[in-house]
N, C-alpha and C positions, 0 to 999 in steps of 0.2 A: 504495499500500499502506499504511494507516495502522494505527496500534494506540493505542489511549486507556486507560491504566490509571485505576483510581479505587479507594476505599477505605481507604487508607491514613489513618493518624492518629497522635496518641498514646496509648499504652495501658500499663497497669502491668502489671509483672512479673506472670506466670503469666495472662493476658489473650488475648482472642484477635480477631482481624482477620480478615475476608475481604476478599480484594482481587478486580477484576473486571478484564479486559481485554477491549475491544470491537476486532473486527478487521475489516478490510474492504479491497477492491481486490486482493483475490486469492481463489482457492477453497481456502475456510478449511478444508473436511475432508479434503483433499488433502494436510495438511501436520500433521506433528508441530508441538507448540508448547512452549514453554518459558517459564518464569520464571528470571530472575536477579535479583541482586541487588548495589551497591554502597555499600561503605560509606567514610566519609570516610578517605583517604588509603589506600584497599585497591584491589585491581584487580576489575573485574567478577566475581563468581561463579555457576557455576550452578546454580540451587536443586532446580528440577523440571522435569520432562520427561513429555509424554503424548503417544503416536503418535496418529496421525489416524484410523487404522482402527479398531484392535483396541481403544484404548485405554488400552494398557499404560503403566506408569507408571514411573520411576525418581526417586529423589530424592537430595541429598548428604547423607552420613553426617550432617552436622551438624545436619539438618532432620527426618529419619529418623523417624518414629513421632508426630510434632508436626504435619507441614504434610500437606495432601492438595492436589493438583491433579486438576481435573475441566475438562470442557469442554463445550460445549453447540453442536452444529454447526449446530440451526436457527438459531440466535441468533448464532453465530459469536463468542462469548464464551468465554473461557477464565477459570477462577477458580483461586484459591488459597486454601486455607481455613487460617489459621496458629492452631496453638492451643498452650497453653503457653508463651507468647512470654517470651523472655529477652533481658536489655538488649544481648547481641551480634548480634540479628537485626535492631538498628538498622541502616536501610540505606534506599538508594532502590531500590526493586522495579521492576523491567520485564518486561515480556514481549515474545517476538519468536516470529517463524516459524522452523522450522529450516531451514536453508539461503538462507534471505531476509534480505540485506543492510539491512533496516531496524528500526527501535527506535522506540518510543512516547517519551513525555516524562520517564516513570516516576511513582511515587507515593511519598511518604514515608512511611516506617513510624519511629515513635519508640518504644522500650521502656524505660520510664523511671518511678521513684516520684516 
């Protein structure tokens, strides 16, 4: 099982980024996928969740209305579109499959002027 996150970087407040996570080693369409983030000195927190079948989504209150999770089951990739970014969104972002004990290396997102 492998997850490879990409798309992070430095962005000014109010800007946008789109994260991607390429997954392999398991039946991608059969699993819900999640994005988590971890800021320095803080615990890892769940940001967004998307089911494997219906595509239903859930978001942390802190990102609701600004972030959108989506998936492409053919490409075995999950995305996180992040808009109206705030300095408090600065963190390393990770993707994972719900109920699988594997993580990628993460991608750093820094929101700063």
